C-alpha positions in Angstrom: -17.4 -4.0 4.1 -14.4 -5.0 2.3 -12.7 -1.3 2.8 -13.8 -1.5 6.3 -12.1 -4.9 7.2 -9.0 -3.7 5.1 -8.9 -0.6 7.3 -9.3 -2.4 10.6 -6.5 -4.9 9.3 -4.3 -1.9 8.6 -5.0 -0.5 12.2 -4.5 -3.8 13.9 -1.1 -4.2 12.1 0.0 -0.5 12.7 -0.7 -0.9 16.2 1.0 -4.2 16.7 4.2 -2.7 14.8 4.1 0.3 17.4 4.8 -2.2 19.9 7.2 -4.4 18.0 9.1 -3.8 14.9 8.5 0.1 14.1 8.5 1.4 17.7 11.6 3.6 17.3 10.4 4.8 13.8 6.9 5.8 15.3 8.9 7.9 18.1 9.9 10.0 15.3 6.3 11.3 14.8 5.9 12.1 18.3 6.3 16.0 18.8 8.8 17.3 21.1 6.5 19.6 22.9 4.5 16.8 23.9 5.0 16.5 27.7 5.1 12.6 27.7 7.7 10.0 27.0 8.0 9.3 23.3 8.1 5.6 24.0 4.9 5.7 26.1 3.2 7.7 23.5 4.0 5.2 20.8 2.8 2.2 23.0 -0.3 3.8 24.1 -1.2 5.0 20.4 -0.4 1.4 19.4 -2.9 -0.1 21.8 -5.8 2.5 20.9 -5.0 1.5 17.1 -5.4 -2.0 17.8 -8.6 -1.5 20.0 -10.0 0.7 17.3 -9.2 -1.9 14.4 -10.7 -4.7 16.6 -13.9 -2.6 17.3 -14.3 -1.6 13.7 -13.8 -5.3 12.4 -16.0 -7.0 15.1 -18.5 -4.8 17.0 -21.0 -4.6 14.4 -23.6 -2.5 16.6 -20.8 0.1 17.6 -19.3 0.3 14.3 -20.6 3.9 13.6 -19.0 4.9 16.9 -15.7 3.2 16.0 -15.7 5.0 12.7 -16.0 8.5 14.6 -13.4 7.4 17.1 -10.9 6.6 14.4 -11.5 9.6 12.5 -11.0 11.7 15.6 -7.8 9.5 16.3 -6.5 10.3 13.0 -7.1 14.1 13.5 -5.4 14.0 16.7 -2.2 12.1 15.5 -1.8 14.7 12.7 0.4 17.1 14.6 2.7 14.5 15.1 3.0 14.0 11.0 3.3 17.8 10.7 6.0 17.8 13.4 7.9 14.9 11.7 7.7 16.7 8.5 9.0 20.2 10.0 11.8 18.5 12.2 12.7 16.6 9.0 12.8 13.4 10.9 13.4 10.1 8.8 11.3 6.9 9.6 10.3 3.7 8.1 12.8 3.7 5.3 10.3 5.5 2.7 9.9 8.9 4.9 13.5 9.9 4.3 12.8 13.1 2.5 10.9 16.3 2.9 8.9 15.7 -0.3 8.0 12.2 1.0 7.0 13.4 4.5 5.1 16.4 2.7 3.2 13.8 0.5 2.2 11.7 3.5 0.5 14.9 5.0 -2.0 14.8 2.2 -3.0 11.3 3.2 -4.0 12.0 6.6 -7.6 13.5 5.4 -8.0 10.5 3.1 -7.8 8.3 6.2 -10.4 10.4 8.2 -12.7 10.1 5.3 -11.9 6.3 5.0 -12.9 5.7 8.6 -16.0 7.7 8.4 -17.3 6.2 5.1 -16.4 2.6 5.4 -17.9 2.5 9.0 -21.3 4.0 7.9 -20.8 6.9 10.2 -20.8 9.5 7.2 -24.0 8.0 6.0 -25.6 8.0 9.4 -24.5 11.6 10.3 -26.1 12.6 6.7 -29.4 10.4 7.4 -29.6 12.0 11.0 -29.4 15.6 9.6 -31.6 15.0 6.8 -34.5 14.0 9.2 -34.1 17.0 11.6 
């Protein structure tokens, strides 16, 4: 539960920062090929992050669904991280080198696993498959 709550708080904060203090930095992650305004993508993804974080934290009987949704969200935003690396776009003060941006790419699978594990989604999926 502690890891689930920690992830939820992280997501709520990240979503809030999409709309406020890091709005410009998050735009560096939006791929140029996406046919939408970078600002719109940042705002919408921030709202999605807050909703997923709140759901993961407070909607107990839907926790597994929120875990899957968050894992899928992390997969869907991964092309933005790749675009930031390929484009060499600096952001957040810490992502100011190719090395830092490359290292960051390896954390995305960790976030996917964290969402599935902490929400119970992975355990529920394994139990379901064992019973079939």
